[in-house]
Backbone bond lengths (Angstrom), bond angles and torsions (degrees), N, CA, C in turn:
res aa  C-N    CA-C-N  psi(-1)  N-CA   C-N-CA  omega(-1)  CA-C   N-CA-C  phi
1 M - - - 1.470 - - 1.526 109.86 -
2 D 1.327 114.79 -179.56 1.443 119.98 -174.89 1.513 112.50 -73.69
3 G 1.315 117.52 -23.14 1.445 119.95 -177.59 1.493 110.24 -162.90
4 V 1.294 116.70 -178.53 1.445 121.87 178.38 1.505 107.83 -126.27
5 G 1.327 114.85 160.37 1.450 118.37 175.79 1.498 111.08 119.95
6 S 1.329 118.75 -87.43 1.458 121.84 -176.31 1.517 110.10 -131.53
7 F 1.348 116.12 106.66 1.458 122.50 177.10 1.527 112.19 52.37
8 G 1.328 115.79 46.32 1.451 120.65 175.36 1.506 115.52 85.93
9 A 1.336 118.75 0.27 1.461 122.23 179.55 1.522 109.03 -123.80
10 G 1.309 115.55 156.61 1.453 120.32 -177.68 1.511 112.73 -84.49
11 R 1.296 115.02 -153.44 1.457 121.17 -177.54 1.518 111.02 -60.98
12 A 1.320 115.25 139.42 1.461 120.20 -179.66 1.515 110.90 -63.21
13 G 1.334 115.38 142.45 1.453 120.40 177.81 1.515 114.25 90.73
14 A 1.349 117.61 1.85 1.451 119.77 179.63 1.525 110.06 -68.81
15 A 1.333 116.16 154.56 1.460 121.38 -177.77 1.532 110.51 -68.64
16 F 1.329 115.92 144.16 1.463 121.68 179.78 1.513 109.87 -81.31
17 D 1.339 116.39 127.65 1.457 122.60 179.34 1.525 108.16 -109.14
18 P 1.339 119.07 104.36 1.471 120.30 -176.25 1.521 113.36 -64.45
19 I 1.333 117.92 -34.51 1.467 120.47 -179.31 1.522 110.21 -66.74
20 A 1.326 116.54 -47.39 1.466 120.11 178.50 1.522 111.06 -64.47
21 F 1.337 116.45 -33.58 1.464 120.13 -179.75 1.524 111.06 -66.29
22 V 1.319 117.62 -43.40 1.467 121.28 -179.28 1.526 110.66 -67.39
23 Q 1.311 117.50 -30.85 1.462 121.45 -177.66 1.525 113.20 -81.31
24 Q 1.317 118.49 -6.83 1.454 120.93 179.53 1.529 110.30 -68.34
25 P 1.342 117.98 140.67 1.475 119.81 179.10 1.523 113.03 -58.27
26 T 1.325 116.78 -37.88 1.463 119.05 179.44 1.517 111.34 -62.36
27 T 1.321 117.32 -41.81 1.459 120.77 179.61 1.519 111.25 -65.25
28 I 1.325 117.18 -40.65 1.467 121.09 179.74 1.524 110.49 -63.39
29 I 1.335 116.44 -45.16 1.469 119.90 179.18 1.521 110.56 -64.65
30 R 1.330 116.51 -38.64 1.465 119.41 -179.08 1.530 111.23 -67.72
31 I 1.301 117.49 -36.29 1.469 120.21 176.75 1.528 110.47 -64.36
32 L 1.343 116.33 -41.99 1.466 119.78 177.37 1.530 110.63 -62.50
33 A 1.331 116.76 -43.61 1.462 120.17 178.49 1.520 111.15 -62.50
34 W 1.318 117.07 -36.27 1.462 122.12 178.67 1.525 110.67 -65.59
35 I 1.342 116.45 -43.38 1.471 120.90 179.50 1.528 110.81 -66.50
36 F 1.322 116.69 -42.66 1.465 120.26 -179.62 1.531 111.06 -62.51
37 S 1.323 116.48 -38.84 1.467 119.19 179.35 1.524 111.12 -65.26
38 I 1.324 116.49 -37.03 1.472 119.63 177.47 1.527 110.74 -63.23
39 V 1.342 116.09 -41.91 1.465 120.20 -179.52 1.529 110.52 -63.12
40 V 1.333 116.68 -41.19 1.466 120.07 -176.20 1.520 111.33 -66.16
41 F 1.342 116.31 -59.27 1.469 116.20 -175.59 1.527 111.92 -74.52
42 G 1.332 117.58 -25.86 1.460 119.89 176.67 1.520 112.21 -68.68
43 S 1.325 116.44 -40.02 1.473 119.83 179.69 1.519 111.12 -65.89
44 I 1.334 115.97 -41.35 1.461 118.75 -178.72 1.528 111.61 -70.42
45 V 1.318 116.99 -41.39 1.463 120.12 -178.71 1.525 110.90 -66.12
46 N 1.327 118.22 -41.15 1.471 121.40 -174.67 1.524 112.98 -79.38
47 E 1.345 116.72 -42.88 1.459 119.34 -172.90 1.518 113.10 -131.64
48 G 1.293 117.04 14.29 1.456 119.40 -176.16 1.513 114.99 -87.59
49 Y 1.320 117.17 0.69 1.469 120.47 -179.51 1.526 109.01 -127.29
50 V 1.319 115.71 137.47 1.467 121.83 178.74 1.530 108.20 -129.54
51 N 1.323 116.09 158.45 1.474 121.28 179.72 1.523 109.41 -120.35
52 H 1.312 115.42 63.62 1.463 121.00 -178.14 1.533 110.75 -71.81
53 G 1.336 115.65 113.08 1.453 121.36 174.05 1.513 115.15 75.92
54 S 1.313 118.83 4.47 1.458 119.71 178.97 1.523 108.43 -159.12
55 E 1.340 113.78 172.03 1.456 118.28 178.25 1.531 112.47 -81.60
56 R 1.301 115.89 -11.92 1.461 120.09 -179.05 1.518 110.05 -81.11
57 L 1.334 116.02 138.69 1.464 121.12 179.61 1.526 109.66 -85.98
58 Y 1.336 114.33 134.10 1.453 120.96 177.65 1.533 109.15 -117.31
59 C 1.319 114.39 149.57 1.467 119.67 177.35 1.527 109.05 -71.18
60 V 1.327 116.39 141.03 1.470 120.18 -178.67 1.517 111.24 -68.68
61 Y 1.316 118.13 -17.40 1.464 121.40 179.91 1.530 109.69 -87.55
62 N 1.344 114.86 82.01 1.464 121.71 175.28 1.530 111.76 59.01
63 K 1.319 116.19 29.27 1.464 122.73 -178.94 1.535 112.56 57.15
64 N 1.310 114.86 26.92 1.458 121.23 -179.71 1.524 108.42 -99.47
65 N 1.316 115.76 100.09 1.459 119.09 -178.28 1.525 112.82 -63.93
66 S 1.322 116.83 -24.07 1.464 119.70 178.24 1.527 111.09 -64.25
67 A 1.329 116.48 -34.24 1.461 120.03 179.34 1.527 110.53 -65.52
68 C 1.325 116.10 -45.36 1.466 119.44 178.83 1.527 111.05 -65.49
69 N 1.308 117.19 -43.37 1.460 120.63 -179.76 1.530 111.43 -63.30
70 F 1.325 116.10 -39.69 1.458 119.71 179.91 1.525 110.89 -66.40
71 G 1.324 116.60 -44.07 1.463 119.78 179.07 1.520 112.44 -62.83
72 V 1.336 116.34 -41.36 1.464 120.35 178.97 1.522 110.42 -65.58
73 T 1.328 116.86 -42.23 1.463 120.33 -178.54 1.517 111.87 -64.26
74 V 1.326 116.63 -46.76 1.470 120.32 179.82 1.525 110.80 -62.78
75 G 1.319 116.94 -43.52 1.456 120.00 -179.99 1.506 112.85 -66.59
76 L 1.345 117.11 -40.66 1.461 120.36 -177.98 1.536 111.30 -68.69
77 V 1.334 116.60 -42.84 1.467 119.46 178.65 1.531 110.29 -65.42
78 A 1.322 117.06 -38.64 1.462 120.23 176.75 1.525 111.05 -63.03
79 F 1.320 116.66 -39.65 1.463 121.72 177.21 1.526 110.98 -60.15
80 L 1.322 116.54 -47.88 1.461 120.30 179.84 1.532 111.56 -68.50
81 G 1.346 116.05 -36.97 1.458 119.41 178.25 1.510 112.74 -63.67
82 C 1.334 116.65 -38.41 1.464 119.96 177.61 1.527 111.08 -62.73
83 L 1.329 116.48 -42.61 1.459 119.84 178.22 1.520 111.62 -63.85
84 L 1.332 116.31 -41.90 1.459 120.56 -178.62 1.520 111.47 -64.09
85 F 1.319 117.49 -50.23 1.466 120.19 -177.17 1.522 112.20 -73.05
86 C 1.315 116.80 -24.52 1.465 118.97 173.29 1.526 109.76 -66.63
87 A 1.347 116.54 -40.88 1.460 120.30 176.37 1.526 111.27 -65.09
88 V 1.340 116.95 -37.81 1.468 120.19 177.21 1.519 110.55 -64.39
89 D 1.328 117.08 -40.88 1.464 120.47 177.95 1.520 111.49 -61.67
90 M 1.315 116.43 -37.83 1.469 120.25 -179.72 1.527 110.87 -68.54
91 K 1.318 117.56 -34.29 1.467 122.07 -178.71 1.525 112.95 -95.37
92 F 1.319 117.27 -2.17 1.462 120.37 -174.07 1.524 111.47 -61.00
93 Q 1.324 116.42 -36.88 1.466 120.71 -179.33 1.518 111.99 -65.95
94 Q 1.333 116.75 -23.49 1.460 120.59 -177.82 1.522 112.64 -88.78
95 I 1.322 117.95 -7.21 1.467 121.04 178.67 1.514 108.39 -76.85
96 S 1.307 116.50 113.21 1.463 120.50 -174.34 1.522 112.74 -84.12
97 S 1.326 117.33 -26.42 1.460 120.41 -176.76 1.521 110.56 -85.65
98 I 1.322 116.46 129.35 1.456 120.73 177.87 1.519 110.67 -66.63
99 K 1.328 117.43 -34.36 1.457 120.90 178.76 1.525 111.05 -63.55
100 D 1.331 117.26 -40.12 1.464 120.58 178.96 1.524 110.64 -68.30
101 R 1.311 116.70 -37.64 1.461 119.84 177.09 1.530 110.58 -63.04
102 K 1.307 116.22 -42.75 1.462 120.51 -179.84 1.524 110.48 -62.96
103 K 1.335 117.03 -42.02 1.463 120.15 178.88 1.528 110.71 -62.76
104 A 1.327 117.35 -42.29 1.460 120.71 -179.33 1.521 111.11 -62.53
105 V 1.326 116.86 -41.70 1.465 120.66 179.72 1.524 110.83 -67.38
106 M 1.328 117.22 -40.26 1.467 120.27 179.99 1.531 111.37 -66.29
107 V 1.332 117.45 -38.38 1.467 120.58 176.56 1.523 110.18 -64.00
108 E 1.323 116.33 -40.36 1.467 119.89 178.79 1.523 111.25 -64.28
109 I 1.323 116.85 -40.49 1.468 119.99 178.28 1.528 110.35 -61.64
110 G 1.332 115.98 -47.19 1.456 119.77 -178.80 1.522 113.08 -62.95
111 F 1.343 116.79 -46.16 1.459 120.07 -177.43 1.527 110.75 -68.75
112 S 1.326 117.57 -45.81 1.468 120.62 -178.02 1.523 110.89 -63.46
113 G 1.327 117.03 -42.08 1.456 119.28 178.73 1.518 112.42 -65.08
114 F 1.327 115.90 -42.55 1.464 119.36 179.62 1.518 111.34 -66.33
115 W 1.339 117.26 -38.54 1.467 118.69 -177.71 1.522 111.71 -77.15
116 T 1.311 117.97 -21.48 1.463 119.65 169.34 1.525 109.84 -61.91
117 F 1.317 115.74 -43.89 1.464 120.77 177.12 1.529 111.34 -64.70
118 M 1.329 117.47 -40.02 1.464 120.72 179.93 1.526 111.30 -64.98
119 W 1.332 117.44 -37.25 1.457 119.99 176.79 1.527 110.99 -66.62
120 F 1.319 116.65 -35.62 1.466 119.90 177.18 1.533 110.13 -64.84
121 V 1.323 116.52 -43.37 1.459 120.70 177.99 1.529 110.37 -63.91
122 S 1.337 116.47 -41.69 1.465 120.29 179.57 1.518 111.24 -62.48
123 F 1.314 116.39 -43.54 1.471 119.46 179.34 1.526 110.70 -62.18
124 C 1.318 117.09 -46.78 1.462 120.42 -178.98 1.531 111.26 -63.97
125 F 1.320 116.49 -41.54 1.465 121.14 -178.27 1.526 111.00 -65.60
126 L 1.321 116.38 -49.09 1.462 119.73 -178.50 1.525 111.37 -66.32
127 A 1.330 116.23 -41.77 1.471 119.12 179.95 1.522 111.22 -64.66
128 N 1.323 117.01 -38.75 1.461 120.48 179.32 1.525 111.53 -65.75
129 Q 1.323 117.24 -44.38 1.453 120.62 -179.83 1.533 111.88 -69.75
130 W 1.321 115.86 -32.65 1.470 118.79 178.22 1.528 111.06 -69.41
131 S 1.311 117.17 -35.74 1.466 120.33 179.23 1.530 111.25 -67.04
132 R 1.324 116.75 -22.57 1.471 120.62 179.31 1.528 112.52 -92.47
133 T 1.308 116.85 -2.75 1.465 120.37 -179.06 1.523 109.54 -80.37
134 T 1.315 116.78 127.98 1.467 121.67 -179.39 1.524 109.92 -92.30
135 P 1.336 117.49 154.82 1.470 120.12 178.26 1.523 113.18 -60.14
136 D 1.328 117.21 -27.13 1.460 119.69 -179.51 1.530 111.62 -66.86
137 E 1.329 116.74 -25.20 1.458 120.10 -179.19 1.525 112.37 -79.09
138 L 1.343 115.99 -13.89 1.473 120.33 -178.92 1.524 108.75 -128.30
139 P 1.304 118.04 82.17 1.472 119.73 178.35 1.519 110.99 -63.13
140 L 1.336 114.14 137.41 1.466 121.63 -178.69 1.531 111.80 58.67
141 N 1.358 114.13 26.77 1.472 119.84 177.11 1.527 111.85 57.87
142 Q 1.313 115.61 35.47 1.463 121.59 -176.56 1.531 111.39 -66.66
143 G 1.334 115.40 127.31 1.455 121.60 177.79 1.508 115.51 75.54
144 A 1.334 117.94 5.67 1.462 121.00 -177.05 1.525 111.42 -67.77
145 D 1.320 116.27 -42.35 1.473 119.11 -179.05 1.527 111.56 -63.75
146 A 1.315 116.10 -41.14 1.459 119.88 178.84 1.523 110.75 -65.49
147 A 1.321 116.74 -38.37 1.464 120.44 179.39 1.521 110.96 -65.42
148 R 1.326 116.94 -42.96 1.471 120.04 179.00 1.530 111.03 -67.67
149 A 1.326 116.38 -36.84 1.463 119.36 179.46 1.532 111.03 -64.48
150 A 1.320 116.64 -41.39 1.465 119.86 179.24 1.521 111.10 -64.12
151 I 1.333 116.49 -39.12 1.469 119.78 179.06 1.527 110.28 -67.28
152 A 1.329 116.78 -44.70 1.458 120.60 -177.27 1.527 111.53 -63.63
153 F 1.318 116.41 -45.55 1.464 118.41 -176.94 1.525 112.07 -78.04
154 S 1.315 118.11 -18.89 1.454 119.84 168.85 1.522 109.83 -66.52
155 F 1.320 115.67 -39.01 1.467 120.66 177.04 1.526 110.80 -65.48
156 F 1.332 117.11 -44.45 1.470 120.49 178.91 1.531 111.33 -63.58
157 S 1.330 116.01 -34.32 1.462 120.18 -177.94 1.522 112.04 -66.19
158 I 1.326 117.05 -26.01 1.466 119.54 177.49 1.526 109.92 -58.84
159 F 1.309 116.17 -43.97 1.468 120.62 -176.43 1.531 111.90 -75.10
160 T 1.332 117.02 -36.24 1.467 118.10 178.95 1.524 111.41 -66.40
161 W 1.328 116.59 -42.63 1.463 119.28 -179.95 1.520 111.64 -74.09
162 A 1.335 116.93 -29.65 1.466 119.09 172.87 1.531 109.94 -66.18
163 G 1.337 116.45 -37.93 1.466 119.99 176.19 1.522 111.77 -64.38
164 L 1.330 117.23 -40.13 1.463 120.33 177.12 1.525 111.22 -64.49
165 T 1.332 116.24 -36.21 1.464 119.45 177.84 1.522 110.94 -65.66
166 V 1.322 116.41 -43.85 1.471 120.43 178.95 1.514 110.78 -62.74
167 R 1.317 117.07 -42.24 1.471 120.29 179.19 1.523 111.02 -63.71
168 A 1.318 117.16 -39.20 1.460 120.18 179.26 1.530 110.96 -67.65
169 V 1.330 116.79 -39.32 1.465 120.02 177.94 1.526 110.40 -65.20
170 Q 1.320 117.63 -41.55 1.458 120.69 177.36 1.522 110.98 -61.88
171 K 1.318 115.93 -39.13 1.457 119.88 178.36 1.525 111.13 -65.53
172 F 1.335 116.38 -37.42 1.463 120.50 178.87 1.525 110.61 -69.32
173 L 1.337 117.39 -42.32 1.461 120.31 -179.76 1.520 112.20 -68.88
174 L 1.326 116.13 -24.54 1.457 119.22 177.70 1.520 110.90 -63.25
175 G 1.314 116.22 -30.04 1.459 120.01 175.92 1.497 112.29 69.39
176 T 1.325 115.40 -143.50 1.448 120.30 -175.36 1.505 111.34 -142.70
177 D 1.293 115.71 148.28 1.459 122.85 173.85 1.516 107.55 -96.75
178 M 1.323 116.63 107.40 1.460 121.42 -173.51 1.524 112.31 -63.89
179 S 1.333 117.47 -21.86 1.463 119.33 -177.03 1.516 112.56 -70.52
180 L 1.355 116.88 -14.69 1.461 119.94 -179.03 1.518 112.50 -85.66
181 F 1.325 117.59 -9.25 1.455 120.28 -172.31 1.513 110.46 -127.92
182 T 1.298 114.62 148.99 1.445 121.11 177.28 1.516 110.08 -88.52
183 T 1.318 116.69 173.77 1.462 120.35 177.25 1.514 111.07 -61.55
184 E 1.310 117.21 -31.05 1.468 120.89 178.71 1.509 110.91 -61.84
185 H 1.362 117.98 -40.16 1.451 121.76 178.95 1.521 110.74 -70.56
186 L 1.318 117.20 -36.49 1.462 120.30 -178.87 1.512 111.81 -66.64
187 D 1.328 117.09 -34.67 1.457 121.35 -176.88 1.512 113.15 -90.95
188 G 1.307 117.47 9.49 1.460 119.79 177.70 1.507 112.47 75.95
189 N 1.337 117.35 50.65 1.466 123.57 177.05 1.519 112.52 67.16
190 A 1.307 118.28 20.20 1.460 120.48 177.07 1.515 109.52 -78.09
191 T 1.311 114.55 141.64 1.446 119.80 -179.67 1.520 109.21 -76.29
192 V 1.295 115.75 125.55 1.447 121.24 -177.54 1.511 108.68 -107.41
193 Q 1.306 115.68 123.52 1.448 120.24 178.95 1.522 109.41 -84.70
194 P 1.310 117.21 132.19 1.457 118.69 179.83 1.510 110.77 -70.44
195 F 1.334 114.76 153.19 1.445 119.58 177.84 1.526 109.29 -68.96
196 P 1.330 116.96 139.49 1.470 118.40 179.25 1.518 110.80 -67.43
197 T 1.291 113.29 136.81 1.453 119.10 -179.83 1.515 108.94 -100.66
198 T 1.294 115.85 136.73 1.460 121.49 179.13 1.511 109.06 -98.75
199 T 1.307 114.58 130.07 1.463 120.81 179.39 1.506 108.86 -111.17
200 T 1.271 115.04 136.35 1.459 121.03 178.92 1.507 108.82 -97.99
201 T 1.287 114.32 128.96 1.459 119.68 178.43 1.503 110.06 -92.64
202 E 1.299 113.69 167.25 1.460 119.48 -179.36 1.511 110.74 -64.94
203 A 1.351 115.79 -30.21 1.463 118.75 -179.52 1.518 111.11 -69.53
204 D 1.389 115.96 -28.92 1.453 118.52 179.50 1.517 112.31 -74.45
205 N 1.335 115.77 -28.76 1.454 119.76 -175.70 1.517 112.64 -87.76
206 T 1.330 116.73 -18.44 1.466 120.04 -176.51 1.507 108.49 -108.30
207 D 1.273 115.71 120.41 1.463 121.62 177.05 1.526 109.34 -106.69
208 T 1.324 116.00 137.55 1.461 120.34 178.00 1.517 109.78 -70.91
209 Y 1.326 113.62 126.88 1.464 118.16 -178.49 1.514 109.26 -76.64
210 Q 1.315 114.84 130.08 1.451 120.41 177.24 1.519 109.01 -125.68
211 S 1.298 113.24 131.41 1.468 118.76 -179.97 1.506 108.84 -72.41
212 P 1.305 117.26 141.26 1.468 119.18 178.61 1.519 109.83 -67.97
213 P 1.313 118.96 141.19 1.479 121.15 -179.33 1.519 111.03 -69.57
214 F 1.348 113.51 142.12 1.467 118.07 177.62 1.509 109.59 -77.68
215 T 1.297 115.24 138.72 1.471 119.18 177.29 1.526 111.54 -80.00
216 E 1.339 114.82 -25.05 1.455 119.00 179.72 1.523 109.43 -132.05
217 N 1.273 115.91 141.64 1.462 120.53 176.64 1.520 108.92 -93.71
218 L 1.300 115.32 126.37 1.463 119.76 178.66 1.522 110.04 -75.57
219 D 1.260 113.83 136.79 1.479 119.48 178.69 1.514 109.55 -83.99
220 S 1.293 115.24 100.83 1.463 119.82 -177.02 1.518 112.49 -76.28
221 T 1.346 117.27 -12.04 1.468 119.53 -178.41 1.519 112.73 -93.84
222 A 1.358 117.03 2.04 1.476 118.41 -179.89 1.514 110.50 -65.36
223 P 1.374 118.73 137.88 1.480 120.83 -178.84 1.500 111.69 -68.14
224 Y 1.344 113.15 149.00 1.467 119.79 -179.44 1.520 108.44 -76.72
225 Q 1.282 118.95 130.33 1.453 123.28 178.95 1.515 110.31 -111.76
226 V 1.313 112.99 133.39 1.453 119.75 -178.69 1.512 107.70 -79.83
227 P 1.279 117.44 128.66 1.451 119.20 178.78 1.515 112.25 -65.54
228 I 1.311 117.05 144.53 1.464 122.82 -179.81 1.515 108.64 -95.41
229 Y 1.345 115.28 126.88 1.466 120.71 -179.16 1.530 109.67 -95.98
């Protein structure tokens, strides 16, 4: 993984290293996913609509505007998601609470896994509608290259987002090394009061010796008697 300690990152508060961050496999995959999303929704927005025989614009995918809208939506949300999680990755080292780190990783797992499925649906939907598009609907093959590009990069996006999901799961399974964090970090920045320490003074350890009281007083004035043999 990218690091050790807590969910793939080291001790909280460590300095951010931009070179090491860019070289991380997760960052590389996320950049690819970001580029692919731009290609998908950019191709559909720029050349995905034609006005064959009328002033109204039709989607190049079998004149099904739902196909174009779905592709644009999936690509745009993926674009924004890449930016969001890239920012989280940059700030992840500064998150001092282990609970907050765990929540961030779990959200990434859920979103990446769900968007892998959405890219699969987008690829199937666009490919199906493109296969039903007749040459008569696209004079001079208008918008064909953009349509094929959106389908191809939707397919590529399945693998990039699946890779991000796997990386997030690995980061979650890595867990945390409790020795790197204090109780304050474990409790979510809660102030922990130390246990009171008891100190023993010299007066507590030294007891004044007192002779036990005699129950009977010996008569020191009694005359000495010679024993009889």
